[in-house]
Each structure stands twice: as structure tokens, then as C-alpha cells.
N, CA, C, O and the ligand as a Tripos MOL2 file, in Angstrom:
@<TRIPOS>MOLECULE
protein
  277   275    70     0     0
PROTEIN
NO_CHARGES

@<TRIPOS>ATOM
      1 N          94.3620   52.6230  126.3420 N.3       1 MET1
      2 CA         95.6070   53.0830  125.7170 C.3       1 MET1
      3 C          96.5290   51.9020  125.4440 C.2       1 MET1
      4 O          96.6760   50.9940  126.2620 O.2       1 MET1
      5 N          97.1400   51.9450  124.2750 N.am      2 ASP2
      6 CA         98.1020   50.9040  123.9330 C.3       2 ASP2
      7 C          99.5020   51.4930  124.0210 C.2       2 ASP2
      8 O          99.7950   52.5160  123.4020 O.2       2 ASP2
      9 N         100.3470   50.8560  124.7760 N.am      3 PHE3
     10 CA        101.6520   51.4230  125.0850 C.3       3 PHE3
     11 C         102.7140   50.3630  124.8430 C.2       3 PHE3
     12 O         102.6730   49.2880  125.4420 O.2       3 PHE3
     13 N         103.6550   50.6630  123.9740 N.am      4 THR4
     14 CA        104.7430   49.7260  123.7380 C.3       4 THR4
     15 C         106.0190   50.2570  124.3680 C.2       4 THR4
     16 O         106.4040   51.4050  124.1460 O.2       4 THR4
     17 N         106.6590   49.4230  125.1450 N.am      5 ALA5
     18 CA        107.8850   49.8390  125.8070 C.3       5 ALA5
     19 C         108.9250   48.7370  125.6780 C.2       5 ALA5
     20 O         108.5870   47.5570  125.5790 O.2       5 ALA5
     21 N         110.1790   49.1280  125.6810 N.am      6 THR6
     22 CA        111.2580   48.1510  125.6760 C.3       6 THR6
     23 C         111.5550   47.7480  127.1150 C.2       6 THR6
     24 O         111.7540   48.5970  127.9840 O.2       6 THR6
     25 N         111.5820   46.4480  127.3510 N.am      7 GLN7
     26 CA        111.8450   45.9670  128.6940 C.3       7 GLN7
     27 C         113.1780   45.2320  128.7430 C.2       7 GLN7
     28 O         113.4580   44.3680  127.9120 O.2       7 GLN7
     29 N         113.9930   45.5880  129.7260 N.am      8 CYS8
     30 CA        115.2800   44.9310  129.9060 C.3       8 CYS8
     31 C         115.0560   43.5040  130.3850 C.2       8 CYS8
     32 O         114.3110   43.2700  131.3370 O.2       8 CYS8
     33 N         115.7020   42.5580  129.7240 N.am      9 GLN9
     34 CA        115.5040   41.1510  130.0430 C.3       9 GLN9
     35 C         116.2980   40.7090  131.2610 C.2       9 GLN9
     36 O         116.1710   39.5710  131.7120 O.2       9 GLN9
     37 N         117.1120   41.6050  131.7900 N.am     10 VAL10
     38 CA        117.9350   41.2590  132.9540 C.3      10 VAL10
     39 C         117.3330   41.8290  134.2350 C.2      10 VAL10
     40 O         117.1060   41.0950  135.1960 O.2      10 VAL10
     41 N         117.0740   43.1450  134.2490 N.am     11 CYS11
     42 CA        116.5850   43.7750  135.4850 C.3      11 CYS11
     43 C         115.1080   44.1360  135.4030 C.2      11 CYS11
     44 O         114.5390   44.6250  136.3790 O.2      11 CYS11
     45 N         114.4750   43.9010  134.2500 N.am     12 TRP12
     46 CA        113.0390   44.0770  134.0530 C.3      12 TRP12
     47 C         112.5880   45.5170  134.1350 C.2      12 TRP12
     48 O         111.3920   45.7830  134.2560 O.2      12 TRP12
     49 N         113.5250   46.4590  134.0730 N.am     13 ARG13
     50 CA        113.0950   47.8410  133.9750 C.3      13 ARG13
     51 C         112.6180   48.1120  132.5470 C.2      13 ARG13
     52 O         112.9800   47.3850  131.6220 O.2      13 ARG13
     53 N         111.8090   49.1570  132.3690 N.am     14 VAL14
     54 CA        111.2950   49.4750  131.0440 C.3      14 VAL14
     55 C         111.7790   50.8490  130.6080 C.2      14 VAL14
     56 O         111.9390   51.7560  131.4240 O.2      14 VAL14
     57 N         112.0100   50.9850  129.3070 N.am     15 GLN15
     58 CA        112.4750   52.2490  128.7620 C.3      15 GLN15
     59 C         111.2790   53.1360  128.4620 C.2      15 GLN15
     60 O         110.2740   52.6840  127.9120 O.2      15 GLN15
     61 N         111.3990   54.3990  128.8280 N.am     16 ASP16
     62 CA        110.3440   55.3570  128.5660 C.3      16 ASP16
     63 C         110.4060   55.8160  127.1130 C.2      16 ASP16
     64 O         111.2920   56.5830  126.7370 O.2      16 ASP16
     65 N         109.4720   55.3490  126.3070 N.am     17 LYS17
     66 CA        109.4640   55.6610  124.8780 C.3      17 LYS17
     67 C         109.3410   57.1580  124.6250 C.2      17 LYS17
     68 O         109.9110   57.6820  123.6680 O.2      17 LYS17
     69 N         108.5990   57.8400  125.4840 N.am     18 ALA18
     70 CA        108.3870   59.2750  125.3190 C.3      18 ALA18
     71 C         109.7040   60.0360  125.4390 C.2      18 ALA18
     72 O         109.8220   61.1670  124.9690 O.2      18 ALA18
     73 N         110.6840   59.4080  126.0670 N.am     19 MET19
     74 CA        111.9740   60.0540  126.2840 C.3      19 MET19
     75 C         112.9980   59.6560  125.2160 C.2      19 MET19
     76 O         114.1830   59.9690  125.3320 O.2      19 MET19
     77 N         112.5240   58.9600  124.1730 N.am     20 ASP20
     78 CA        113.4230   58.4460  123.1430 C.3      20 ASP20
     79 C         114.3320   59.5140  122.5420 C.2      20 ASP20
     80 O         115.4880   59.2480  122.2130 O.2      20 ASP20
     81 N         113.7920   60.7270  122.4040 N.am     21 ARG21
     82 CA        114.5580   61.7800  121.7520 C.3      21 ARG21
     83 C         115.5500   62.4540  122.6990 C.2      21 ARG21
     84 O         116.3940   63.2410  122.2720 O.2      21 ARG21
     85 N         115.4410   62.1460  123.9510 N.am     22 SER22
     86 CA        116.3920   62.7370  124.8930 C.3      22 SER22
     87 C         117.7360   62.0140  124.7800 C.2      22 SER22
     88 O         117.7800   60.8500  124.3830 O.2      22 SER22
     89 N         118.8220   62.6940  125.1230 N.am     23 PRO23
     90 CA        120.1650   62.1120  124.9510 C.3      23 PRO23
     91 C         120.3390   60.7980  125.7080 C.2      23 PRO23
     92 O         120.9320   59.8540  125.1850 O.2      23 PRO23
     93 N         119.8380   60.7350  126.9090 N.am     24 CYS24
     94 CA        119.9230   59.4690  127.6310 C.3      24 CYS24
     95 C         118.5150   58.9870  127.9520 C.2      24 CYS24
     96 O         117.7460   59.6690  128.6300 O.2      24 CYS24
     97 N         118.2040   57.8240  127.4620 N.am     25 ALA25
     98 CA        116.8800   57.2570  127.6740 C.3      25 ALA25
     99 C         116.6790   56.9380  129.1510 C.2      25 ALA25
    100 O         117.6110   56.5650  129.8630 O.2      25 ALA25
    101 N         115.4390   57.0940  129.5830 N.am     26 VAL26
    102 CA        115.1330   56.8440  130.9820 C.3      26 VAL26
    103 C         114.6000   55.4290  131.1470 C.2      26 VAL26
    104 O         113.7120   54.9980  130.4100 O.2      26 VAL26
    105 N         115.1440   54.7190  132.1110 N.am     27 TRP27
    106 CA        114.6790   53.3640  132.4100 C.3      27 TRP27
    107 C         114.0360   53.3530  133.7890 C.2      27 TRP27
    108 O         114.6590   53.7190  134.7850 O.2      27 TRP27
    109 N         112.7730   52.9260  133.8280 N.am     28 TRP28
    110 CA        112.0260   52.8950  135.0720 C.3      28 TRP28
    111 C         111.8900   51.4590  135.5320 C.2      28 TRP28
    112 O         111.9700   50.5220  134.7380 O.2      28 TRP28
    113 N         111.6790   51.3000  136.8520 N.am     29 ASP29
    114 CA        111.1770   49.9910  137.2530 C.3      29 ASP29
    115 C         109.7020   49.9460  136.8680 C.2      29 ASP29
    116 O         109.0360   50.9780  136.8010 O.2      29 ASP29
    117 N         109.2110   48.7610  136.6200 N.am     30 LEU30
    118 CA        107.8980   48.5720  136.0190 C.3      30 LEU30
    119 C         106.7930   49.2530  136.8190 C.2      30 LEU30
    120 O         105.8850   49.8540  136.2430 O.2      30 LEU30
    121 N         106.8690   49.1600  138.1390 N.am     31 GLN31
    122 CA        105.8480   49.7310  139.0000 C.3      31 GLN31
    123 C         105.7720   51.2500  138.8470 C.2      31 GLN31
    124 O         104.6840   51.8170  138.7420 O.2      31 GLN31
    125 N         106.9380   51.9010  138.8340 N.am     32 THR32
    126 CA        107.0010   53.3500  138.6740 C.3      32 THR32
    127 C         106.4560   53.7630  137.3170 C.2      32 THR32
    128 O         105.7190   54.7420  137.2000 O.2      32 THR32
    129 N         106.8230   53.0160  136.3100 N.am     33 PHE33
    130 CA        106.3830   53.2890  134.9470 C.3      33 PHE33
    131 C         104.8580   53.2530  134.8480 C.2      33 PHE33
    132 O         104.2390   54.1490  134.2730 O.2      33 PHE33
    133 N         104.2760   52.2240  135.4050 N.am     34 ILE34
    134 CA        102.8220   52.0540  135.3630 C.3      34 ILE34
    135 C         102.1190   53.1760  136.1180 C.2      34 ILE34
    136 O         101.0970   53.6990  135.6720 O.2      34 ILE34
    137 N         102.6830   53.5360  137.2680 N.am     35 GLN35
    138 CA        102.0700   54.5950  138.0700 C.3      35 GLN35
    139 C         102.2230   55.9620  137.4020 C.2      35 GLN35
    140 O         101.2960   56.7720  137.4260 O.2      35 GLN35
    141 N         103.3790   56.2170  136.8120 N.am     36 THR36
    142 CA        103.6360   57.5100  136.1830 C.3      36 THR36
    143 C         102.6580   57.7720  135.0390 C.2      36 THR36
    144 O         102.1490   58.8830  134.8960 O.2      36 THR36
    145 N         102.4000   56.7580  134.2350 N.am     37 TYR37
    146 CA        101.5300   56.9340  133.0810 C.3      37 TYR37
    147 C         100.1060   56.4650  133.3460 C.2      37 TYR37
    148 O          99.2690   56.4400  132.4430 O.2      37 TYR37
    149 N          99.8400   56.0900  134.6100 N.am     38 ASP38
    150 CA         98.5000   55.6540  134.9870 C.3      38 ASP38
    151 C          98.0090   54.5320  134.0740 C.2      38 ASP38
    152 O          96.9060   54.5940  133.5310 O.2      38 ASP38
    153 N          98.8390   53.5150  133.9170 N.am     39 LEU39
    154 CA         98.5250   52.3860  133.0550 C.3      39 LEU39
    155 C          98.1330   51.1730  133.8860 C.2      39 LEU39
    156 O          98.3580   51.1300  135.0960 O.2      39 LEU39
    157 N          97.5530   50.2030  133.2250 N.am     40 THR40
    158 CA         97.4470   48.8770  133.8080 C.3      40 THR40
    159 C          98.3770   47.9780  132.9990 C.2      40 THR40
    160 O          98.6530   48.2740  131.8370 O.2      40 THR40
    161 N          98.8640   46.8890  133.5870 N.am     41 PRO41
    162 CA         99.7460   45.9930  132.8210 C.3      41 PRO41
    163 C          99.0970   45.5450  131.5150 C.2      41 PRO41
    164 O          99.7890   45.2140  130.5520 O.2      41 PRO41
    165 N          97.7710   45.5370  131.4870 N.am     42 HIS42
    166 CA         97.0280   45.1260  130.2970 C.3      42 HIS42
    167 C          97.2660   46.0860  129.1270 C.2      42 HIS42
    168 O          97.2180   45.6750  127.9670 O.2      42 HIS42
    169 N          97.5240   47.3630  129.4300 N.am     43 ASP43
    170 CA         97.7290   48.3590  128.3810 C.3      43 ASP43
    171 C          99.0850   48.2200  127.7090 C.2      43 ASP43
    172 O          99.3210   48.7860  126.6420 O.2      43 ASP43
    173 N          99.9590   47.4760  128.3300 N.am     44 LEU44
    174 CA        101.3520   47.4790  127.9160 C.3      44 LEU44
    175 C         101.7110   46.2740  127.0700 C.2      44 LEU44
    176 O         101.2870   45.1510  127.3430 O.2      44 LEU44
    177 N         102.5020   46.5280  126.0370 N.am     45 SER45
    178 CA        103.1580   45.4160  125.3540 C.3      45 SER45
    179 C         104.6550   45.7160  125.3420 C.2      45 SER45
    180 O         105.0650   46.8680  125.2000 O.2      45 SER45
    181 N         105.4520   44.6840  125.4900 N.am     46 PHE46
    182 CA        106.8760   44.8800  125.6670 C.3      46 PHE46
    183 C         107.6920   44.3590  124.4960 C.2      46 PHE46
    184 O         107.3780   43.3350  123.8900 O.2      46 PHE46
    185 N         108.7370   45.0920  124.2040 N.am     47 THR47
    186 CA        109.7480   44.6360  123.2740 C.3      47 THR47
    187 C         110.9430   44.1980  124.1070 C.2      47 THR47
    188 O         111.3240   44.8880  125.0530 O.2      47 THR47
    189 N         111.5320   43.0720  123.7720 N.am     48 GLU48
    190 CA        112.6880   42.6160  124.5350 C.3      48 GLU48
    191 C         113.9040   43.4720  124.2430 C.2      48 GLU48
    192 O         114.1570   43.8390  123.0960 O.2      48 GLU48
    193 N         114.6490   43.7860  125.2800 N.am     49 GLY49
    194 CA        115.8360   44.6020  125.0910 C.3      49 GLY49
    195 C         116.7370   44.5350  126.3080 C.2      49 GLY49
    196 O         116.4880   43.7650  127.2360 O.2      49 GLY49
    197 N         117.7720   45.3360  126.2990 N.am     50 TYR50
    198 CA        118.6940   45.3980  127.4290 C.3      50 TYR50
    199 C         119.0080   46.8560  127.7120 C.2      50 TYR50
    200 O         119.2880   47.6250  126.7930 O.2      50 TYR50
    201 N         118.9620   47.2340  128.9770 N.am     51 CYS51
    202 CA        119.2620   48.6070  129.3400 C.3      51 CYS51
    203 C         120.7790   48.8220  129.3110 C.2      51 CYS51
    204 O         121.5360   47.8530  129.3740 O.2      51 CYS51
    205 N         121.2320   50.0750  129.2160 N.am     52 PRO52
    206 CA        122.6700   50.3500  129.1120 C.3      52 PRO52
    207 C         123.4690   49.7630  130.2810 C.2      52 PRO52
    208 O         124.5760   49.2620  130.0860 O.2      52 PRO52
    209 N         122.9180   49.8240  131.4730 N.am     53 GLN53
    210 CA        123.6350   49.3020  132.6370 C.3      53 GLN53
    211 C         123.8800   47.8080  132.5190 C.2      53 GLN53
    212 O         124.9830   47.3300  132.7830 O.2      53 GLN53
    213 N         122.8520   47.0730  132.1230 N.am     54 CYS54
    214 CA        122.9910   45.6200  132.0210 C.3      54 CYS54
    215 C         123.8810   45.2450  130.8440 C.2      54 CYS54
    216 O         124.6170   44.2610  130.9130 O.2      54 CYS54
    217 N         123.8200   46.0240  129.7600 N.am     55 THR55
    218 CA        124.7100   45.7940  128.6250 C.3      55 THR55
    219 C         126.1550   45.9350  129.0580 C.2      55 THR55
    220 O         127.0100   45.1210  128.7090 O.2      55 THR55
    221 N         126.4150   46.9970  129.8330 N.am     56 GLN56
    222 CA        127.7610   47.2660  130.3160 C.3      56 GLN56
    223 C         128.2330   46.1620  131.2610 C.2      56 GLN56
    224 O         129.3640   45.6840  131.1660 O.2      56 GLN56
    225 N         127.3420   45.7670  132.1740 N.am     57 LEU57
    226 CA        127.6620   44.7050  133.1200 C.3      57 LEU57
    227 C         127.9610   43.4070  132.3790 C.2      57 LEU57
    228 O         128.9150   42.6990  132.7010 O.2      57 LEU57
    229 N         127.1320   43.1080  131.3840 N.am     58 TYR58
    230 CA        127.3090   41.8860  130.6150 C.3      58 TYR58
    231 C         128.6530   41.8990  129.8850 C.2      58 TYR58
    232 O         129.3700   40.8990  129.8590 O.2      58 TYR58
    233 N         128.9820   43.0550  129.2910 N.am     59 ARG59
    234 CA        130.2570   43.1860  128.5860 C.3      59 ARG59
    235 C         131.4160   42.9380  129.5360 C.2      59 ARG59
    236 O         132.3720   42.2350  129.2090 O.2      59 ARG59
    237 N         131.3080   43.5440  130.7460 N.am     60 ARG60
    238 CA        132.3910   43.4160  131.7160 C.3      60 ARG60
    239 C         132.5440   41.9550  132.1380 C.2      60 ARG60
    240 O         133.6580   41.4460  132.2680 O.2      60 ARG60
    241 N         131.4020   41.2880  132.3490 N.am     61 LEU61
    242 CA        131.4350   39.8900  132.7600 C.3      61 LEU61
    243 C         132.0500   39.0130  131.6870 C.2      61 LEU61
    244 O         132.8660   38.1390  131.9820 O.2      61 LEU61
    245 N         131.6550   39.2490  130.4280 N.am     62 THR62
    246 CA        132.1870   38.4130  129.3530 C.3      62 THR62
    247 C         133.6640   38.7120  129.1240 C.2      62 THR62
    248 O         134.4420   37.8180  128.7890 O.2      62 THR62
    249 N         134.0480   39.9810  129.3070 N.am     63 GLN63
    250 CA        135.4550   40.3320  129.1410 C.3      63 GLN63
    251 C         136.3020   39.6830  130.2370 C.2      63 GLN63
    252 O         137.3880   39.1650  129.9770 O.2      63 GLN63
    253 N         135.7700   39.7230  131.4930 N.am     64 ASP64
    254 CA        136.4740   39.0650  132.5920 C.3      64 ASP64
    255 C         136.6430   37.5820  132.3060 C.2      64 ASP64
    256 O         137.6920   36.9910  132.5650 O.2      64 ASP64
    257 N         135.5740   36.9960  131.7620 N.am     65 HIS65
    258 CA        135.5940   35.5810  131.4550 C.3      65 HIS65
    259 C         136.6590   35.2870  130.3850 C.2      65 HIS65
    260 O         137.3750   34.2890  130.4680 O.2      65 HIS65
    261 N         136.7490   36.1570  129.3950 N.am     66 LEU66
    262 CA        137.7130   35.9630  128.3300 C.3      66 LEU66
    263 C         139.1390   36.0560  128.8760 C.2      66 LEU66
    264 O         140.0320   35.3210  128.4540 O.2      66 LEU66
    265 N         139.3320   36.9890  129.8350 N.am     67 HIS67
    266 CA        140.6500   37.1320  130.4300 C.3      67 HIS67
    267 C         141.0560   35.8760  131.2100 C.2      67 HIS67
    268 O         142.2300   35.5090  131.2650 O.2      67 HIS67
    269 N         140.0430   35.2270  131.8130 N.am     68 ASP68
    270 CA        140.3180   34.0510  132.6110 C.3      68 ASP68
    271 C         140.7820   32.8710  131.7620 C.2      68 ASP68
    272 O         141.6390   32.0920  132.1790 O.2      68 ASP68
    273 N         140.2030   32.7490  130.5590 N.am     69 SER69
    274 CA        140.4840   31.5600  129.7730 C.3      69 SER69
    275 C         141.7580   31.7040  128.9410 C.2      69 SER69
    276 O         142.1320   30.7790  128.2190 O.2      69 SER69
    277 ZN        118.7700   46.0960  132.8470 Zn       70 ZN70
@<TRIPOS>BOND
     1     1     2 1
     2     2     3 1
     3     3     4 2
     4     3     5 am
     5     5     6 1
     6     6     7 1
     7     7     8 2
     8     7     9 am
     9     9    10 1
    10    10    11 1
    11    11    12 2
    12    11    13 am
    13    13    14 1
    14    14    15 1
    15    15    16 2
    16    15    17 am
    17    17    18 1
    18    18    19 1
    19    19    20 2
    20    19    21 am
    21    21    22 1
    22    22    23 1
    23    23    24 2
    24    23    25 am
    25    25    26 1
    26    26    27 1
    27    27    28 2
    28    27    29 am
    29    29    30 1
    30    30    31 1
    31    31    32 2
    32    31    33 am
    33    33    34 1
    34    34    35 1
    35    35    36 2
    36    35    37 am
    37    37    38 1
    38    38    39 1
    39    39    40 2
    40    39    41 am
    41    41    42 1
    42    42    43 1
    43    43    44 2
    44    43    45 am
    45    45    46 1
    46    46    47 1
    47    47    48 2
    48    47    49 am
    49    49    50 1
    50    50    51 1
    51    51    52 2
    52    51    53 am
    53    53    54 1
    54    54    55 1
    55    55    56 2
    56    55    57 am
    57    57    58 1
    58    58    59 1
    59    59    60 2
    60    59    61 am
    61    61    62 1
    62    62    63 1
    63    63    64 2
    64    63    65 am
    65    65    66 1
    66    66    67 1
    67    67    68 2
    68    67    69 am
    69    69    70 1
    70    70    71 1
    71    71    72 2
    72    71    73 am
    73    73    74 1
    74    74    75 1
    75    75    76 2
    76    75    77 am
    77    77    78 1
    78    78    79 1
    79    79    80 2
    80    79    81 am
    81    81    82 1
    82    82    83 1
    83    83    84 2
    84    83    85 am
    85    85    86 1
    86    86    87 1
    87    87    88 2
    88    87    89 am
    89    89    90 1
    90    90    91 1
    91    91    92 2
    92    91    93 am
    93    93    94 1
    94    94    95 1
    95    95    96 2
    96    95    97 am
    97    97    98 1
    98    98    99 1
    99    99   100 2
   100    99   101 am
   101   101   102 1
   102   102   103 1
   103   103   104 2
   104   103   105 am
   105   105   106 1
   106   106   107 1
   107   107   108 2
   108   107   109 am
   109   109   110 1
   110   110   111 1
   111   111   112 2
   112   111   113 am
   113   113   114 1
   114   114   115 1
   115   115   116 2
   116   115   117 am
   117   117   118 1
   118   118   119 1
   119   119   120 2
   120   119   121 am
   121   121   122 1
   122   122   123 1
   123   123   124 2
   124   123   125 am
   125   125   126 1
   126   126   127 1
   127   127   128 2
   128   127   129 am
   129   129   130 1
   130   130   131 1
   131   131   132 2
   132   131   133 am
   133   133   134 1
   134   134   135 1
   135   135   136 2
   136   135   137 am
   137   137   138 1
   138   138   139 1
   139   139   140 2
   140   139   141 am
   141   141   142 1
   142   142   143 1
   143   143   144 2
   144   143   145 am
   145   145   146 1
   146   146   147 1
   147   147   148 2
   148   147   149 am
   149   149   150 1
   150   150   151 1
   151   151   152 2
   152   151   153 am
   153   153   154 1
   154   154   155 1
   155   155   156 2
   156   155   157 am
   157   157   158 1
   158   158   159 1
   159   159   160 2
   160   159   161 am
   161   161   162 1
   162   162   163 1
   163   163   164 2
   164   163   165 am
   165   165   166 1
   166   166   167 1
   167   167   168 2
   168   167   169 am
   169   169   170 1
   170   170   171 1
   171   171   172 2
   172   171   173 am
   173   173   174 1
   174   174   175 1
   175   175   176 2
   176   175   177 am
   177   177   178 1
   178   178   179 1
   179   179   180 2
   180   179   181 am
   181   181   182 1
   182   182   183 1
   183   183   184 2
   184   183   185 am
   185   185   186 1
   186   186   187 1
   187   187   188 2
   188   187   189 am
   189   189   190 1
   190   190   191 1
   191   191   192 2
   192   191   193 am
   193   193   194 1
   194   194   195 1
   195   195   196 2
   196   195   197 am
   197   197   198 1
   198   198   199 1
   199   199   200 2
   200   199   201 am
   201   201   202 1
   202   202   203 1
   203   203   204 2
   204   203   205 am
   205   205   206 1
   206   206   207 1
   207   207   208 2
   208   207   209 am
   209   209   210 1
   210   210   211 1
   211   211   212 2
   212   211   213 am
   213   213   214 1
   214   214   215 1
   215   215   216 2
   216   215   217 am
   217   217   218 1
   218   218   219 1
   219   219   220 2
   220   219   221 am
   221   221   222 1
   222   222   223 1
   223   223   224 2
   224   223   225 am
   225   225   226 1
   226   226   227 1
   227   227   228 2
   228   227   229 am
   229   229   230 1
   230   230   231 1
   231   231   232 2
   232   231   233 am
   233   233   234 1
   234   234   235 1
   235   235   236 2
   236   235   237 am
   237   237   238 1
   238   238   239 1
   239   239   240 2
   240   239   241 am
   241   241   242 1
   242   242   243 1
   243   243   244 2
   244   243   245 am
   245   245   246 1
   246   246   247 1
   247   247   248 2
   248   247   249 am
   249   249   250 1
   250   250   251 1
   251   251   252 2
   252   251   253 am
   253   253   254 1
   254   254   255 1
   255   255   256 2
   256   255   257 am
   257   257   258 1
   258   258   259 1
   259   259   260 2
   260   259   261 am
   261   261   262 1
   262   262   263 1
   263   263   264 2
   264   263   265 am
   265   265   266 1
   266   266   267 1
   267   267   268 2
   268   267   269 am
   269   269   270 1
   270   270   271 1
   271   271   272 2
   272   271   273 am
   273   273   274 1
   274   274   275 1
   275   275   276 2
@<TRIPOS>SUBSTRUCTURE
     1 MET1         2 RESIDUE 1 A MET
     2 ASP2         6 RESIDUE 1 A ASP
     3 PHE3        10 RESIDUE 1 A PHE
     4 THR4        14 RESIDUE 1 A THR
     5 ALA5        18 RESIDUE 1 A ALA
     6 THR6        22 RESIDUE 1 A THR
     7 GLN7        26 RESIDUE 1 A GLN
     8 CYS8        30 RESIDUE 1 A CYS
     9 GLN9        34 RESIDUE 1 A GLN
    10 VAL10       38 RESIDUE 1 A VAL
    11 CYS11       42 RESIDUE 1 A CYS
    12 TRP12       46 RESIDUE 1 A TRP
    13 ARG13       50 RESIDUE 1 A ARG
    14 VAL14       54 RESIDUE 1 A VAL
    15 GLN15       58 RESIDUE 1 A GLN
    16 ASP16       62 RESIDUE 1 A ASP
    17 LYS17       66 RESIDUE 1 A LYS
    18 ALA18       70 RESIDUE 1 A ALA
    19 MET19       74 RESIDUE 1 A MET
    20 ASP20       78 RESIDUE 1 A ASP
    21 ARG21       82 RESIDUE 1 A ARG
    22 SER22       86 RESIDUE 1 A SER
    23 PRO23       90 RESIDUE 1 A PRO
    24 CYS24       94 RESIDUE 1 A CYS
    25 ALA25       98 RESIDUE 1 A ALA
    26 VAL26      102 RESIDUE 1 A VAL
    27 TRP27      106 RESIDUE 1 A TRP
    28 TRP28      110 RESIDUE 1 A TRP
    29 ASP29      114 RESIDUE 1 A ASP
    30 LEU30      118 RESIDUE 1 A LEU
    31 GLN31      122 RESIDUE 1 A GLN
    32 THR32      126 RESIDUE 1 A THR
    33 PHE33      130 RESIDUE 1 A PHE
    34 ILE34      134 RESIDUE 1 A ILE
    35 GLN35      138 RESIDUE 1 A GLN
    36 THR36      142 RESIDUE 1 A THR
    37 TYR37      146 RESIDUE 1 A TYR
    38 ASP38      150 RESIDUE 1 A ASP
    39 LEU39      154 RESIDUE 1 A LEU
    40 THR40      158 RESIDUE 1 A THR
    41 PRO41      162 RESIDUE 1 A PRO
    42 HIS42      166 RESIDUE 1 A HIS
    43 ASP43      170 RESIDUE 1 A ASP
    44 LEU44      174 RESIDUE 1 A LEU
    45 SER45      178 RESIDUE 1 A SER
    46 PHE46      182 RESIDUE 1 A PHE
    47 THR47      186 RESIDUE 1 A THR
    48 GLU48      190 RESIDUE 1 A GLU
    49 GLY49      194 RESIDUE 1 A GLY
    50 TYR50      198 RESIDUE 1 A TYR
    51 CYS51      202 RESIDUE 1 A CYS
    52 PRO52      206 RESIDUE 1 A PRO
    53 GLN53      210 RESIDUE 1 A GLN
    54 CYS54      214 RESIDUE 1 A CYS
    55 THR55      218 RESIDUE 1 A THR
    56 GLN56      222 RESIDUE 1 A GLN
    57 LEU57      226 RESIDUE 1 A LEU
    58 TYR58      230 RESIDUE 1 A TYR
    59 ARG59      234 RESIDUE 1 A ARG
    60 ARG60      238 RESIDUE 1 A ARG
    61 LEU61      242 RESIDUE 1 A LEU
    62 THR62      246 RESIDUE 1 A THR
    63 GLN63      250 RESIDUE 1 A GLN
    64 ASP64      254 RESIDUE 1 A ASP
    65 HIS65      258 RESIDUE 1 A HIS
    66 LEU66      262 RESIDUE 1 A LEU
    67 HIS67      266 RESIDUE 1 A HIS
    68 ASP68      270 RESIDUE 1 A ASP
    69 SER69      274 RESIDUE 1 A SER
    70 ZN70       277 GROUP 0 **** ****
């Protein structure tokens, strides 16, 4: 099976593509993702991305930084 998933470049969790149509996308840690879909890392190809939590954290950090300067 060939499986493409978006992987967060900060926390390395992966987005569940099958859940794309749901209002909030599900982000798994890699181990859980592989076990849930019974995959091997070989089956997976990743697209670089950022999960909502890390995006929010990054925004907050950059905003704090802007306030400092
Ligand atoms: Zn993340």
C-alpha cells in the first residue's frame, strides 16, 4: 500500500488523510499512525507541513518576539 500523509516538521506527528473531510483533522504520532493502519514506514511517503498546534505556537512565539523588539 502506498500512503501519503502530511507530517508536521516540528513535532513529527502525521495528519490522517482519511479524516481530511472532517472538520478538524486528526494528527497522530507516527507510531500510532503506523499501528492504526497496519503500515510499515516503507509504505509511507510524507509531505512537509505543520500541525495546527505548532502553527499556533509558532505564531505566538513570533508575536512575542515582535513585542520584545
Ligand atoms: Zn506539530
